[in-house]
mmCIF file of the N, C-alpha and C atoms, coordinates in Angstrom:
data_MODEL
# 
_entry.id   MODEL 
# 
loop_
_atom_site.group_PDB 
_atom_site.id 
_atom_site.type_symbol 
_atom_site.label_atom_id 
_atom_site.label_alt_id 
_atom_site.label_comp_id 
_atom_site.label_asym_id 
_atom_site.label_entity_id 
_atom_site.label_seq_id 
_atom_site.pdbx_PDB_ins_code 
_atom_site.Cartn_x 
_atom_site.Cartn_y 
_atom_site.Cartn_z 
_atom_site.occupancy 
_atom_site.B_iso_or_equiv 
_atom_site.pdbx_formal_charge 
_atom_site.auth_seq_id 
_atom_site.auth_comp_id 
_atom_site.auth_asym_id 
_atom_site.auth_atom_id 
_atom_site.pdbx_PDB_model_num 
ATOM 1   N N  . MET A 1 1  ? -2.852  32.804 4.483  1.00 0.00 ? 1  MET A N  1 
ATOM 2   C CA . MET A 1 1  ? -2.966  31.643 5.963  1.00 0.00 ? 1  MET A CA 1 
ATOM 3   C C  . MET A 1 1  ? -3.246  32.294 7.364  1.00 0.00 ? 1  MET A C  1 
ATOM 4   N N  . THR A 1 2  ? -3.767  32.167 8.031  1.00 0.00 ? 2  THR A N  1 
ATOM 5   C CA . THR A 1 2  ? -4.222  33.135 9.406  1.00 0.00 ? 2  THR A CA 1 
ATOM 6   C C  . THR A 1 2  ? -4.177  31.821 10.495 1.00 0.00 ? 2  THR A C  1 
ATOM 7   N N  . ILE A 1 3  ? -3.650  32.069 11.446 1.00 0.00 ? 3  ILE A N  1 
ATOM 8   C CA . ILE A 1 3  ? -3.864  31.558 12.659 1.00 0.00 ? 3  ILE A CA 1 
ATOM 9   C C  . ILE A 1 3  ? -4.117  32.549 13.787 1.00 0.00 ? 3  ILE A C  1 
ATOM 10  N N  . LYS A 1 4  ? -5.154  31.600 14.651 1.00 0.00 ? 4  LYS A N  1 
ATOM 11  C CA . LYS A 1 4  ? -5.660  32.213 15.626 1.00 0.00 ? 4  LYS A CA 1 
ATOM 12  C C  . LYS A 1 4  ? -4.528  32.358 16.862 1.00 0.00 ? 4  LYS A C  1 
ATOM 13  N N  . LYS A 1 5  ? -4.442  33.617 17.612 1.00 0.00 ? 5  LYS A N  1 
ATOM 14  C CA . LYS A 1 5  ? -3.404  33.871 18.538 1.00 0.00 ? 5  LYS A CA 1 
ATOM 15  C C  . LYS A 1 5  ? -3.407  32.347 19.632 1.00 0.00 ? 5  LYS A C  1 
ATOM 16  N N  . SER A 1 6  ? -4.732  32.414 19.805 1.00 0.00 ? 6  SER A N  1 
ATOM 17  C CA . SER A 1 6  ? -4.522  30.924 20.668 1.00 0.00 ? 6  SER A CA 1 
ATOM 18  C C  . SER A 1 6  ? -4.114  29.883 20.521 1.00 0.00 ? 6  SER A C  1 
ATOM 19  N N  . LYS A 1 7  ? -3.860  29.697 19.374 1.00 0.00 ? 7  LYS A N  1 
ATOM 20  C CA . LYS A 1 7  ? -3.872  28.764 18.683 1.00 0.00 ? 7  LYS A CA 1 
ATOM 21  C C  . LYS A 1 7  ? -2.450  28.204 18.421 1.00 0.00 ? 7  LYS A C  1 
ATOM 22  N N  . LEU A 1 8  ? -1.416  29.177 18.511 1.00 0.00 ? 8  LEU A N  1 
ATOM 23  C CA . LEU A 1 8  ? 0.106   29.742 18.039 1.00 0.00 ? 8  LEU A CA 1 
ATOM 24  C C  . LEU A 1 8  ? 0.502   28.535 18.200 1.00 0.00 ? 8  LEU A C  1 
ATOM 25  N N  . ILE A 1 9  ? 0.927   28.349 19.175 1.00 0.00 ? 9  ILE A N  1 
ATOM 26  C CA . ILE A 1 9  ? 1.817   27.224 20.285 1.00 0.00 ? 9  ILE A CA 1 
ATOM 27  C C  . ILE A 1 9  ? 1.113   25.755 19.342 1.00 0.00 ? 9  ILE A C  1 
ATOM 28  N N  . GLU A 1 10 ? -0.153  25.653 19.020 1.00 0.00 ? 10 GLU A N  1 
ATOM 29  C CA . GLU A 1 10 ? -0.401  24.091 18.890 1.00 0.00 ? 10 GLU A CA 1 
ATOM 30  C C  . GLU A 1 10 ? 0.202   24.207 17.449 1.00 0.00 ? 10 GLU A C  1 
ATOM 31  N N  . PHE A 1 11 ? 0.063   25.546 16.745 1.00 0.00 ? 11 PHE A N  1 
ATOM 32  C CA . PHE A 1 11 ? -0.010  25.288 15.347 1.00 0.00 ? 11 PHE A CA 1 
ATOM 33  C C  . PHE A 1 11 ? 1.969   25.457 15.169 1.00 0.00 ? 11 PHE A C  1 
ATOM 34  N N  . VAL A 1 12 ? 2.744   25.604 15.859 1.00 0.00 ? 12 VAL A N  1 
ATOM 35  C CA . VAL A 1 12 ? 4.258   25.934 15.680 1.00 0.00 ? 12 VAL A CA 1 
ATOM 36  C C  . VAL A 1 12 ? 4.627   23.967 16.478 1.00 0.00 ? 12 VAL A C  1 
ATOM 37  N N  . ASN A 1 13 ? 3.744   23.730 17.102 1.00 0.00 ? 13 ASN A N  1 
ATOM 38  C CA . ASN A 1 13 ? 4.288   22.599 17.667 1.00 0.00 ? 13 ASN A CA 1 
ATOM 39  C C  . ASN A 1 13 ? 3.594   21.370 16.072 1.00 0.00 ? 13 ASN A C  1 
ATOM 40  N N  . LEU A 1 14 ? 2.866   21.703 15.501 1.00 0.00 ? 14 LEU A N  1 
ATOM 41  C CA . LEU A 1 14 ? 2.370   20.963 14.389 1.00 0.00 ? 14 LEU A CA 1 
ATOM 42  C C  . LEU A 1 14 ? 3.581   20.930 13.401 1.00 0.00 ? 14 LEU A C  1 
ATOM 43  N N  . ILE A 1 15 ? 3.745   22.076 12.951 1.00 0.00 ? 15 ILE A N  1 
ATOM 44  C CA . ILE A 1 15 ? 4.845   22.398 11.820 1.00 0.00 ? 15 ILE A CA 1 
ATOM 45  C C  . ILE A 1 15 ? 6.252   21.619 12.586 1.00 0.00 ? 15 ILE A C  1 
ATOM 46  N N  . ASN A 1 16 ? 6.662   21.699 13.514 1.00 0.00 ? 16 ASN A N  1 
ATOM 47  C CA . ASN A 1 16 ? 7.736   20.820 13.916 1.00 0.00 ? 16 ASN A CA 1 
ATOM 48  C C  . ASN A 1 16 ? 7.571   19.783 13.667 1.00 0.00 ? 16 ASN A C  1 
ATOM 49  N N  . GLU A 1 17 ? 6.640   18.776 14.369 1.00 0.00 ? 17 GLU A N  1 
ATOM 50  C CA . GLU A 1 17 ? 6.248   17.518 14.087 1.00 0.00 ? 17 GLU A CA 1 
ATOM 51  C C  . GLU A 1 17 ? 6.381   17.195 12.053 1.00 0.00 ? 17 GLU A C  1 
ATOM 52  N N  . CYS A 1 18 ? 5.828   18.129 11.578 1.00 0.00 ? 18 CYS A N  1 
ATOM 53  C CA . CYS A 1 18 ? 5.800   18.282 10.336 1.00 0.00 ? 18 CYS A CA 1 
ATOM 54  C C  . CYS A 1 18 ? 7.159   18.213 9.562  1.00 0.00 ? 18 CYS A C  1 
ATOM 55  N N  . CYS A 1 19 ? 7.522   18.708 10.300 1.00 0.00 ? 19 CYS A N  1 
ATOM 56  C CA . CYS A 1 19 ? 9.381   18.808 10.052 1.00 0.00 ? 19 CYS A CA 1 
ATOM 57  C C  . CYS A 1 19 ? 10.474  17.663 10.355 1.00 0.00 ? 19 CYS A C  1 
ATOM 58  N N  . SER A 1 20 ? 9.544   16.633 11.358 1.00 0.00 ? 20 SER A N  1 
ATOM 59  C CA . SER A 1 20 ? 10.394  15.712 11.720 1.00 0.00 ? 20 SER A CA 1 
ATOM 60  C C  . SER A 1 20 ? 10.072  14.111 10.721 1.00 0.00 ? 20 SER A C  1 
ATOM 61  N N  . VAL A 1 21 ? 9.009   14.569 9.916  1.00 0.00 ? 21 VAL A N  1 
ATOM 62  C CA . VAL A 1 21 ? 8.631   13.563 9.290  1.00 0.00 ? 21 VAL A CA 1 
ATOM 63  C C  . VAL A 1 21 ? 8.695   13.522 7.847  1.00 0.00 ? 21 VAL A C  1 
ATOM 64  N N  . MET A 1 22 ? 8.635   15.074 7.411  1.00 0.00 ? 22 MET A N  1 
ATOM 65  C CA . MET A 1 22 ? 9.111   15.011 5.781  1.00 0.00 ? 22 MET A CA 1 
ATOM 66  C C  . MET A 1 22 ? 10.401  16.362 5.763  1.00 0.00 ? 22 MET A C  1 
ATOM 67  N N  . ASP A 1 23 ? 10.361  16.744 4.576  1.00 0.00 ? 23 ASP A N  1 
ATOM 68  C CA . ASP A 1 23 ? 11.649  17.448 3.961  1.00 0.00 ? 23 ASP A CA 1 
ATOM 69  C C  . ASP A 1 23 ? 11.348  18.778 4.356  1.00 0.00 ? 23 ASP A C  1 
ATOM 70  N N  . ASP A 1 24 ? 12.124  19.578 5.458  1.00 0.00 ? 24 ASP A N  1 
ATOM 71  C CA . ASP A 1 24 ? 11.433  20.857 5.444  1.00 0.00 ? 24 ASP A CA 1 
ATOM 72  C C  . ASP A 1 24 ? 11.243  21.665 4.616  1.00 0.00 ? 24 ASP A C  1 
ATOM 73  N N  . ASN A 1 25 ? 11.570  21.153 3.090  1.00 0.00 ? 25 ASN A N  1 
ATOM 74  C CA . ASN A 1 25 ? 11.238  22.367 2.021  1.00 0.00 ? 25 ASN A CA 1 
ATOM 75  C C  . ASN A 1 25 ? 10.053  21.848 1.571  1.00 0.00 ? 25 ASN A C  1 
ATOM 76  N N  . GLU A 1 26 ? 9.561   20.628 2.290  1.00 0.00 ? 26 GLU A N  1 
ATOM 77  C CA . GLU A 1 26 ? 8.279   20.407 1.824  1.00 0.00 ? 26 GLU A CA 1 
ATOM 78  C C  . GLU A 1 26 ? 7.144   20.641 2.766  1.00 0.00 ? 26 GLU A C  1 
ATOM 79  N N  . VAL A 1 27 ? 7.130   21.183 3.597  1.00 0.00 ? 27 VAL A N  1 
ATOM 80  C CA . VAL A 1 27 ? 6.013   21.399 4.879  1.00 0.00 ? 27 VAL A CA 1 
ATOM 81  C C  . VAL A 1 27 ? 5.179   22.660 4.340  1.00 0.00 ? 27 VAL A C  1 
ATOM 82  N N  . SER A 1 28 ? 5.989   23.920 3.460  1.00 0.00 ? 28 SER A N  1 
ATOM 83  C CA . SER A 1 28 ? 5.175   24.966 3.001  1.00 0.00 ? 28 SER A CA 1 
ATOM 84  C C  . SER A 1 28 ? 4.099   24.804 2.577  1.00 0.00 ? 28 SER A C  1 
ATOM 85  N N  . ASN A 1 29 ? 4.195   23.870 1.652  1.00 0.00 ? 29 ASN A N  1 
ATOM 86  C CA . ASN A 1 29 ? 3.608   23.126 0.262  1.00 0.00 ? 29 ASN A CA 1 
ATOM 87  C C  . ASN A 1 29 ? 2.537   22.359 0.776  1.00 0.00 ? 29 ASN A C  1 
ATOM 88  N N  . TRP A 1 30 ? 2.619   21.432 1.741  1.00 0.00 ? 30 TRP A N  1 
ATOM 89  C CA . TRP A 1 30 ? 1.873   20.005 2.205  1.00 0.00 ? 30 TRP A CA 1 
ATOM 90  C C  . TRP A 1 30 ? 0.467   20.730 3.291  1.00 0.00 ? 30 TRP A C  1 
ATOM 91  N N  . ILE A 1 31 ? 1.053   21.752 3.869  1.00 0.00 ? 31 ILE A N  1 
ATOM 92  C CA . ILE A 1 31 ? 0.164   22.406 4.831  1.00 0.00 ? 31 ILE A CA 1 
ATOM 93  C C  . ILE A 1 31 ? -1.111  23.206 3.740  1.00 0.00 ? 31 ILE A C  1 
ATOM 94  N N  . ASN A 1 32 ? -0.674  23.641 2.489  1.00 0.00 ? 32 ASN A N  1 
ATOM 95  C CA . ASN A 1 32 ? -1.136  24.498 1.891  1.00 0.00 ? 32 ASN A CA 1 
ATOM 96  C C  . ASN A 1 32 ? -2.064  23.909 0.709  1.00 0.00 ? 32 ASN A C  1 
ATOM 97  N N  . LEU A 1 33 ? -2.220  22.801 0.575  1.00 0.00 ? 33 LEU A N  1 
ATOM 98  C CA . LEU A 1 33 ? -2.362  21.568 -0.787 1.00 0.00 ? 33 LEU A CA 1 
ATOM 99  C C  . LEU A 1 33 ? -3.242  20.832 -0.381 1.00 0.00 ? 33 LEU A C  1 
ATOM 100 N N  . PRO A 1 34 ? -4.658  20.677 -1.092 1.00 0.00 ? 34 PRO A N  1 
ATOM 101 C CA . PRO A 1 34 ? -5.498  19.913 -0.785 1.00 0.00 ? 34 PRO A CA 1 
ATOM 102 C C  . PRO A 1 34 ? -5.106  18.455 -0.530 1.00 0.00 ? 34 PRO A C  1 
ATOM 103 N N  . ASN A 1 35 ? -5.320  17.398 0.047  1.00 0.00 ? 35 ASN A N  1 
ATOM 104 C CA . ASN A 1 35 ? -4.441  15.916 0.414  1.00 0.00 ? 35 ASN A CA 1 
ATOM 105 C C  . ASN A 1 35 ? -5.704  15.187 0.369  1.00 0.00 ? 35 ASN A C  1 
ATOM 106 N N  . PRO A 1 36 ? -6.041  13.898 -0.590 1.00 0.00 ? 36 PRO A N  1 
ATOM 107 C CA . PRO A 1 36 ? -6.418  13.210 -0.797 1.00 0.00 ? 36 PRO A CA 1 
ATOM 108 C C  . PRO A 1 36 ? -6.678  12.353 0.551  1.00 0.00 ? 36 PRO A C  1 
ATOM 109 N N  . ASN A 1 37 ? -5.897  12.346 1.241  1.00 0.00 ? 37 ASN A N  1 
ATOM 110 C CA . ASN A 1 37 ? -6.096  11.641 2.913  1.00 0.00 ? 37 ASN A CA 1 
ATOM 111 C C  . ASN A 1 37 ? -6.680  12.247 4.085  1.00 0.00 ? 37 ASN A C  1 
ATOM 112 N N  . LEU A 1 38 ? -7.242  13.516 3.632  1.00 0.00 ? 38 LEU A N  1 
ATOM 113 C CA . LEU A 1 38 ? -7.981  14.345 3.988  1.00 0.00 ? 38 LEU A CA 1 
ATOM 114 C C  . LEU A 1 38 ? -9.200  14.524 3.793  1.00 0.00 ? 38 LEU A C  1 
ATOM 115 N N  . ASN A 1 39 ? -9.676  14.009 2.836  1.00 0.00 ? 39 ASN A N  1 
ATOM 116 C CA . ASN A 1 39 ? -11.250 14.416 1.905  1.00 0.00 ? 39 ASN A CA 1 
ATOM 117 C C  . ASN A 1 39 ? -10.957 15.681 1.175  1.00 0.00 ? 39 ASN A C  1 
ATOM 118 N N  . MET A 1 40 ? -9.323  15.558 0.424  1.00 0.00 ? 40 MET A N  1 
ATOM 119 C CA . MET A 1 40 ? -9.211  16.949 -0.398 1.00 0.00 ? 40 MET A CA 1 
ATOM 120 C C  . MET A 1 40 ? -9.007  18.118 0.704  1.00 0.00 ? 40 MET A C  1 
ATOM 121 N N  . GLN A 1 41 ? -9.384  18.033 1.617  1.00 0.00 ? 41 GLN A N  1 
ATOM 122 C CA . GLN A 1 41 ? -9.058  19.569 2.394  1.00 0.00 ? 41 GLN A CA 1 
ATOM 123 C C  . GLN A 1 41 ? -7.656  19.790 2.747  1.00 0.00 ? 41 GLN A C  1 
ATOM 124 N N  . MET A 1 42 ? -7.481  20.805 2.726  1.00 0.00 ? 42 MET A N  1 
ATOM 125 C CA . MET A 1 42 ? -6.048  21.428 3.508  1.00 0.00 ? 42 MET A CA 1 
ATOM 126 C C  . MET A 1 42 ? -5.680  21.182 4.465  1.00 0.00 ? 42 MET A C  1 
ATOM 127 N N  . PRO A 1 43 ? -4.687  20.734 5.155  1.00 0.00 ? 43 PRO A N  1 
ATOM 128 C CA . PRO A 1 43 ? -3.973  20.350 6.669  1.00 0.00 ? 43 PRO A CA 1 
ATOM 129 C C  . PRO A 1 43 ? -4.371  21.622 7.326  1.00 0.00 ? 43 PRO A C  1 
ATOM 130 N N  . ILE A 1 44 ? -4.373  22.848 6.400  1.00 0.00 ? 44 ILE A N  1 
ATOM 131 C CA . ILE A 1 44 ? -4.195  23.824 7.472  1.00 0.00 ? 44 ILE A CA 1 
ATOM 132 C C  . ILE A 1 44 ? -5.691  24.466 7.647  1.00 0.00 ? 44 ILE A C  1 
ATOM 133 N N  . ASP A 1 45 ? -6.341  23.953 6.441  1.00 0.00 ? 45 ASP A N  1 
ATOM 134 C CA . ASP A 1 45 ? -7.715  24.508 6.922  1.00 0.00 ? 45 ASP A CA 1 
ATOM 135 C C  . ASP A 1 45 ? -8.168  23.229 8.356  1.00 0.00 ? 45 ASP A C  1 
ATOM 136 N N  . VAL A 1 46 ? -8.064  22.197 8.273  1.00 0.00 ? 46 VAL A N  1 
ATOM 137 C CA . VAL A 1 46 ? -8.536  20.956 8.969  1.00 0.00 ? 46 VAL A CA 1 
ATOM 138 C C  . VAL A 1 46 ? -7.904  21.393 10.453 1.00 0.00 ? 46 VAL A C  1 
ATOM 139 N N  . PHE A 1 47 ? -6.805  21.932 10.462 1.00 0.00 ? 47 PHE A N  1 
ATOM 140 C CA . PHE A 1 47 ? -6.173  22.155 11.637 1.00 0.00 ? 47 PHE A CA 1 
ATOM 141 C C  . PHE A 1 47 ? -6.973  23.374 11.942 1.00 0.00 ? 47 PHE A C  1 
ATOM 142 N N  . ASN A 1 48 ? -7.439  24.460 11.264 1.00 0.00 ? 48 ASN A N  1 
ATOM 143 C CA . ASN A 1 48 ? -8.099  25.326 11.848 1.00 0.00 ? 48 ASN A CA 1 
ATOM 144 C C  . ASN A 1 48 ? -9.948  24.884 12.147 1.00 0.00 ? 48 ASN A C  1 
ATOM 145 N N  . GLU A 1 49 ? -9.994  23.845 11.716 1.00 0.00 ? 49 GLU A N  1 
ATOM 146 C CA . GLU A 1 49 ? -11.720 23.368 11.717 1.00 0.00 ? 49 GLU A CA 1 
ATOM 147 C C  . GLU A 1 49 ? -11.684 22.864 12.912 1.00 0.00 ? 49 GLU A C  1 
ATOM 148 N N  . GLU A 1 50 ? -10.801 21.925 12.616 1.00 0.00 ? 50 GLU A N  1 
ATOM 149 C CA . GLU A 1 50 ? -10.916 20.822 13.764 1.00 0.00 ? 50 GLU A CA 1 
ATOM 150 C C  . GLU A 1 50 ? -9.751  20.179 15.073 1.00 0.00 ? 50 GLU A C  1 
ATOM 151 N N  . GLY A 1 51 ? -8.931  21.061 14.535 1.00 0.00 ? 51 GLY A N  1 
ATOM 152 C CA . GLY A 1 51 ? -7.408  20.413 15.588 1.00 0.00 ? 51 GLY A CA 1 
ATOM 153 C C  . GLY A 1 51 ? -6.354  19.697 14.511 1.00 0.00 ? 51 GLY A C  1 
ATOM 154 N N  . THR A 1 52 ? -5.527  19.163 15.612 1.00 0.00 ? 52 THR A N  1 
ATOM 155 C CA . THR A 1 52 ? -4.499  18.626 14.972 1.00 0.00 ? 52 THR A CA 1 
ATOM 156 C C  . THR A 1 52 ? -5.233  16.869 15.151 1.00 0.00 ? 52 THR A C  1 
ATOM 157 N N  . ASP A 1 53 ? -5.870  16.177 15.517 1.00 0.00 ? 53 ASP A N  1 
ATOM 158 C CA . ASP A 1 53 ? -5.838  14.915 15.842 1.00 0.00 ? 53 ASP A CA 1 
ATOM 159 C C  . ASP A 1 53 ? -5.677  14.110 14.251 1.00 0.00 ? 53 ASP A C  1 
ATOM 160 N N  . ARG A 1 54 ? -6.385  14.222 13.332 1.00 0.00 ? 54 ARG A N  1 
ATOM 161 C CA . ARG A 1 54 ? -6.592  13.910 11.799 1.00 0.00 ? 54 ARG A CA 1 
ATOM 162 C C  . ARG A 1 54 ? -5.242  13.805 11.515 1.00 0.00 ? 54 ARG A C  1 
ATOM 163 N N  . ILE A 1 55 ? -4.575  15.218 11.176 1.00 0.00 ? 55 ILE A N  1 
ATOM 164 C CA . ILE A 1 55 ? -3.424  15.698 10.875 1.00 0.00 ? 55 ILE A CA 1 
ATOM 165 C C  . ILE A 1 55 ? -2.009  14.818 11.705 1.00 0.00 ? 55 ILE A C  1 
ATOM 166 N N  . TYR A 1 56 ? -2.159  14.663 12.556 1.00 0.00 ? 56 TYR A N  1 
ATOM 167 C CA . TYR A 1 56 ? -1.156  14.213 13.472 1.00 0.00 ? 56 TYR A CA 1 
ATOM 168 C C  . TYR A 1 56 ? -0.875  12.493 12.654 1.00 0.00 ? 56 TYR A C  1 
ATOM 169 N N  . ARG A 1 57 ? -2.521  12.277 13.110 1.00 0.00 ? 57 ARG A N  1 
ATOM 170 C CA . ARG A 1 57 ? -2.594  10.578 12.145 1.00 0.00 ? 57 ARG A CA 1 
ATOM 171 C C  . ARG A 1 57 ? -2.238  10.490 11.070 1.00 0.00 ? 57 ARG A C  1 
ATOM 172 N N  . LEU A 1 58 ? -2.431  11.295 10.165 1.00 0.00 ? 58 LEU A N  1 
ATOM 173 C CA . LEU A 1 58 ? -1.813  11.389 8.996  1.00 0.00 ? 58 LEU A CA 1 
ATOM 174 C C  . LEU A 1 58 ? -0.594  11.642 9.105  1.00 0.00 ? 58 LEU A C  1 
ATOM 175 N N  . LEU A 1 59 ? 0.473   12.396 9.791  1.00 0.00 ? 59 LEU A N  1 
ATOM 176 C CA . LEU A 1 59 ? 1.586   12.182 9.640  1.00 0.00 ? 59 LEU A CA 1 
ATOM 177 C C  . LEU A 1 59 ? 2.242   10.835 10.079 1.00 0.00 ? 59 LEU A C  1 
ATOM 178 N N  . TYR A 1 60 ? 1.704   10.428 11.216 1.00 0.00 ? 60 TYR A N  1 
ATOM 179 C CA . TYR A 1 60 ? 1.947   8.700  11.445 1.00 0.00 ? 60 TYR A CA 1 
ATOM 180 C C  . TYR A 1 60 ? 2.048   7.837  10.195 1.00 0.00 ? 60 TYR A C  1 
ATOM 181 N N  . PHE A 1 61 ? 0.931   7.926  9.472  1.00 0.00 ? 61 PHE A N  1 
ATOM 182 C CA . PHE A 1 61 ? 0.374   6.951  8.652  1.00 0.00 ? 61 PHE A CA 1 
ATOM 183 C C  . PHE A 1 61 ? 1.879   7.508  7.432  1.00 0.00 ? 61 PHE A C  1 
ATOM 184 N N  . ILE A 1 62 ? 2.080   8.665  6.841  1.00 0.00 ? 62 ILE A N  1 
ATOM 185 C CA . ILE A 1 62 ? 3.094   9.174  6.255  1.00 0.00 ? 62 ILE A CA 1 
ATOM 186 C C  . ILE A 1 62 ? 4.680   8.672  6.828  1.00 0.00 ? 62 ILE A C  1 
ATOM 187 N N  . GLU A 1 63 ? 4.723   8.858  7.721  1.00 0.00 ? 63 GLU A N  1 
ATOM 188 C CA . GLU A 1 63 ? 6.480   8.364  8.469  1.00 0.00 ? 63 GLU A CA 1 
ATOM 189 C C  . GLU A 1 63 ? 6.352   6.635  8.564  1.00 0.00 ? 63 GLU A C  1 
ATOM 190 N N  . ILE A 1 64 ? 5.237   5.643  8.823  1.00 0.00 ? 64 ILE A N  1 
ATOM 191 C CA . ILE A 1 64 ? 5.564   4.742  8.535  1.00 0.00 ? 64 ILE A CA 1 
ATOM 192 C C  . ILE A 1 64 ? 5.567   4.015  7.070  1.00 0.00 ? 64 ILE A C  1 
ATOM 193 N N  . GLY A 1 65 ? 5.193   5.016  5.890  1.00 0.00 ? 65 GLY A N  1 
ATOM 194 C CA . GLY A 1 65 ? 4.793   4.973  4.763  1.00 0.00 ? 65 GLY A CA 1 
ATOM 195 C C  . GLY A 1 65 ? 3.894   3.802  4.187  1.00 0.00 ? 65 GLY A C  1 
ATOM 196 N N  . GLU A 1 66 ? 3.173   4.293  5.359  1.00 0.00 ? 66 GLU A N  1 
ATOM 197 C CA . GLU A 1 66 ? 1.418   3.567  4.528  1.00 0.00 ? 66 GLU A CA 1 
ATOM 198 C C  . GLU A 1 66 ? 0.553   4.809  3.959  1.00 0.00 ? 66 GLU A C  1 
ATOM 199 N N  . ALA A 1 67 ? 1.197   6.067  3.844  1.00 0.00 ? 67 ALA A N  1 
ATOM 200 C CA . ALA A 1 67 ? 0.116   7.099  3.249  1.00 0.00 ? 67 ALA A CA 1 
ATOM 201 C C  . ALA A 1 67 ? 1.383   8.003  2.280  1.00 0.00 ? 67 ALA A C  1 
ATOM 202 N N  . ASP A 1 68 ? 0.920   8.848  1.153  1.00 0.00 ? 68 ASP A N  1 
ATOM 203 C CA . ASP A 1 68 ? 1.806   9.621  0.602  1.00 0.00 ? 68 ASP A CA 1 
ATOM 204 C C  . ASP A 1 68 ? 1.485   10.663 1.098  1.00 0.00 ? 68 ASP A C  1 
ATOM 205 N N  . LEU A 1 69 ? 2.822   11.964 0.578  1.00 0.00 ? 69 LEU A N  1 
ATOM 206 C CA . LEU A 1 69 ? 2.606   12.962 1.176  1.00 0.00 ? 69 LEU A CA 1 
ATOM 207 C C  . LEU A 1 69 ? 1.226   13.594 0.661  1.00 0.00 ? 69 LEU A C  1 
ATOM 208 N N  . TYR A 1 70 ? 1.305   13.485 -1.086 1.00 0.00 ? 70 TYR A N  1 
ATOM 209 C CA . TYR A 1 70 ? -0.028  14.370 -1.302 1.00 0.00 ? 70 TYR A CA 1 
ATOM 210 C C  . TYR A 1 70 ? -1.147  13.183 -2.153 1.00 0.00 ? 70 TYR A C  1 
# 
């Protein structure tokens, strides 16, 4: 997994948000597995290619019980 230096703080904020929505032990798996709610893209790839909007939207739906982790 590679994170650009210029996006490091944004990545840390994303991981912190993930930790608030799911069990800390799930975050490393979740960020690196294809997700059906992201058109089978891995969240880390979405982050690197597009930014955080889609991921934060998905995390919101996971938090309210409208989407599954995997």
